[in-house]
C-alpha positions as CSV (number, residue, x, y, z in Angstrom):
1,M,29.6,224.1,155.7
2,L,28.3,226.8,158.0
3,E,25.3,228.7,156.6
4,N,26.8,232.1,157.7
5,Q,30.2,231.3,156.1
6,K,30.8,233.3,153.0
7,F,34.0,231.4,152.0
8,R,33.5,228.7,149.4
9,A,36.3,226.3,148.5
10,H,37.4,226.3,144.9
11,Q,38.9,222.8,145.2
12,V,39.1,220.1,147.7
13,I,41.0,216.8,148.0
14,G,39.0,213.9,146.7
15,P,38.8,210.4,148.1
16,L,41.8,209.2,146.0
17,G,43.9,212.2,146.9
18,E,43.4,214.1,143.7
19,P,42.1,217.7,143.7
20,L,38.4,218.0,143.0
21,T,36.7,221.1,141.5
22,L,33.1,221.7,140.4
23,D,34.2,220.8,136.8
24,S,35.8,217.5,137.8
25,L,32.8,216.3,139.8
26,P,30.4,213.8,138.2
27,P,28.2,215.7,135.7
28,P,24.7,216.8,136.8
29,G,22.1,214.2,136.1
30,T,24.4,211.3,136.7
31,T,22.4,208.1,137.1
32,R,25.0,205.4,137.3
33,W,26.7,205.7,140.6
34,V,29.9,203.8,141.1
35,V,31.8,204.0,144.4
36,R,34.3,206.6,143.2
37,R,31.6,209.0,142.1
38,K,29.7,208.7,145.3
39,A,32.8,209.3,147.3
40,E,33.7,212.3,145.2
41,V,30.3,213.9,146.0
42,V,30.6,213.1,149.7
43,A,34.1,214.7,149.7
44,A,32.9,217.7,147.8
45,V,30.2,218.4,150.5
46,A,32.6,217.7,153.4
47,G,35.2,220.0,151.9
48,G,32.7,222.8,151.3
49,L,32.8,222.7,147.5
50,L,29.0,222.0,147.5
51,T,26.3,222.2,150.1
52,V,24.1,219.2,150.8
53,D,21.2,220.9,149.2
54,E,23.2,221.7,146.1
55,A,24.5,218.2,145.8
56,C,21.0,216.7,146.2
57,G,19.6,219.1,143.6
58,R,22.4,218.7,141.2
59,Y,22.3,214.9,141.3
60,S,18.5,214.3,142.0
61,L,19.3,212.6,145.3
62,S,17.1,212.4,148.4
63,L,18.6,213.7,151.6
64,E,18.3,210.2,153.0
65,E,20.3,208.7,150.1
66,F,23.1,211.3,150.5
67,A,23.1,210.8,154.2
68,S,23.5,207.0,153.7
69,W,26.5,207.7,151.5
70,Q,28.0,209.9,154.2
71,R,27.4,207.2,156.9
72,A,28.9,204.5,154.7
73,V,32.1,206.5,154.1
74,D,32.3,207.4,157.8
75,R,31.9,203.8,158.9
76,S,33.8,201.8,156.3
77,G,35.5,204.2,153.9
78,M,35.0,203.8,150.1
79,P,34.4,200.1,150.3
80,G,31.2,200.8,152.4
81,L,29.7,202.5,149.3
82,R,29.6,199.2,147.3
83,V,26.0,198.2,146.8
84,T,26.9,194.5,146.8
85,R,28.6,194.8,150.3
86,I,26.1,197.1,152.1
87,Q,24.8,194.3,154.4
88,H,28.3,193.0,155.2
89,Y,29.5,196.4,156.3
90,R,26.3,197.1,158.2
91,D,26.8,193.9,160.1
92,V,30.4,194.7,160.9
93,Y,29.4,198.1,162.2
94,E,26.7,196.7,164.4
95,R,29.1,194.1,165.9
96,Q,31.6,196.9,166.6
97,Q,29.0,198.9,168.5
98,R,28.2,195.9,170.8
99,Y,31.8,195.6,172.1
């Protein structure tokens, strides 16, 4: 979202096609991050519902952690957010970059 932009979205479309609002996002202080919750936070920031700083503050995330979620979604979609498959999707992405 642009810093000079005064407009703030009241709802955005979530990763599963459902509308997301601030009330439907994971609660502040969430510590158990499943793929859907990560994707919802990334979609909220992409759609302008939250800024990156607000998301990091609300969920006690580092900027690097949030950025890694964004990269994973951009590269592999929601499956890229699975902790058990991170290395697999990283290898696939690196192979694609070579060709």
